[in-house]
C-alpha positions in Angstrom: 137.3 217.6 39.0 134.5 218.9 41.5 136.9 218.4 44.2 138.7 221.2 43.1 135.9 223.6 43.0 136.0 226.7 44.9 132.8 227.1 47.0 132.8 230.8 47.7 129.1 231.4 48.0 128.3 229.3 51.0 125.4 231.1 52.3 123.1 232.0 49.2 120.4 233.8 50.9 120.2 235.5 54.3 117.2 234.0 56.1 116.6 237.7 57.3 116.6 239.0 53.8 113.3 239.4 52.1 113.0 239.2 48.6 111.4 242.5 46.6 108.4 241.2 44.9 108.4 244.3 42.5 112.0 243.4 41.6 111.0 239.9 40.8 108.0 240.8 38.8 110.2 243.5 36.9 112.7 240.4 36.3 109.9 238.3 35.3 108.3 240.8 33.2 111.7 241.4 31.4 111.9 237.6 30.9 115.5 237.6 32.6 114.8 234.1 33.7 114.9 233.0 30.1 118.4 234.2 29.5 119.5 232.4 32.7 117.9 229.3 31.2 120.0 229.9 27.8 123.1 229.6 30.1 121.8 226.4 32.1 120.7 224.5 29.0 124.0 225.4 27.2 126.0 222.3 28.7 129.5 222.7 27.6 131.6 221.8 30.4 133.8 219.5 28.6 134.6 222.3 25.8 135.0 225.0 28.2 138.6 226.6 28.2 138.4 227.0 31.8 136.0 224.5 33.6 136.1 226.5 36.9 135.3 229.8 34.8 132.2 227.8 33.2 131.3 226.5 36.9 131.4 230.0 38.2 129.4 231.6 35.8 126.7 228.8 36.1 126.8 229.0 40.0 125.9 232.7 39.7 123.0 231.8 37.3 121.8 229.5 39.9 122.0 232.0 42.7 120.2 234.4 40.4 117.4 231.9 40.0 117.3 231.1 43.5 116.7 234.7 44.4 114.2 234.9 41.6 111.6 232.1 42.9 112.3 232.7 46.6 109.1 233.6 48.2 107.4 234.1 44.9 104.7 231.6 43.8 104.2 233.1 40.3 108.2 232.7 39.5 108.2 229.3 41.1 105.6 227.9 38.8 107.3 229.4 35.7 110.5 227.7 36.9 109.0 224.5 37.7 108.9 223.4 33.9 112.7 223.4 34.1 112.9 221.0 36.9 114.6 218.3 34.5 117.4 220.7 33.7 118.2 221.5 37.3 118.2 217.7 38.4 121.0 217.1 35.4 123.0 219.8 37.2 122.9 218.3 40.6 126.3 216.9 40.2 128.0 219.9 39.3 127.6 221.4 42.7 126.1 224.9 41.4 123.4 225.2 43.8 120.9 223.2 41.6 119.5 221.3 44.9 119.0 224.7 46.6 117.0 226.0 43.6 114.9 222.9 43.4 114.1 223.2 47.2 113.3 227.0 46.8 111.0 226.4 43.7 108.8 223.8 45.9 108.9 225.8 49.2 105.8 227.2 50.5 103.7 227.4 47.3 100.1 226.4 47.8 99.8 226.2 44.0 102.3 223.2 44.1 100.2 221.1 46.8 99.2 218.6 44.3 102.7 218.5 42.2 104.0 215.1 42.2 107.8 215.4 43.7 108.4 211.6 44.0 110.6 211.6 40.7 112.5 214.6 42.2 113.2 212.8 45.3 114.3 209.6 43.7 116.9 211.8 41.3 118.3 213.6 44.5 118.6 210.6 46.4 120.4 208.5 43.7 
């Protein structure tokens, strides 16, 4: 099934593109990430009328979450509690790995976070 997946969002975030912290804060205050997590947690690929459409929606949600947490330690901390959900989606090819990396990237508040279980899951 995943061999057919059309990978149209090859480059998720331009390295020169700086996220807007005010926009990220506004989205956090509006709790937009909670709506995105409803989609992530839904887990209904088998029952989807169009598996490709389902994966496209899920992919767009992950792209939103990546931009939501990019270079924003407060948003990274919020999304860290959903790490198990993201690990479950690694096999779908919907940018879950990129989101996990972005959550853990350059956040001094997470220096003591045990990433060993994440590494084990990603490498298995």
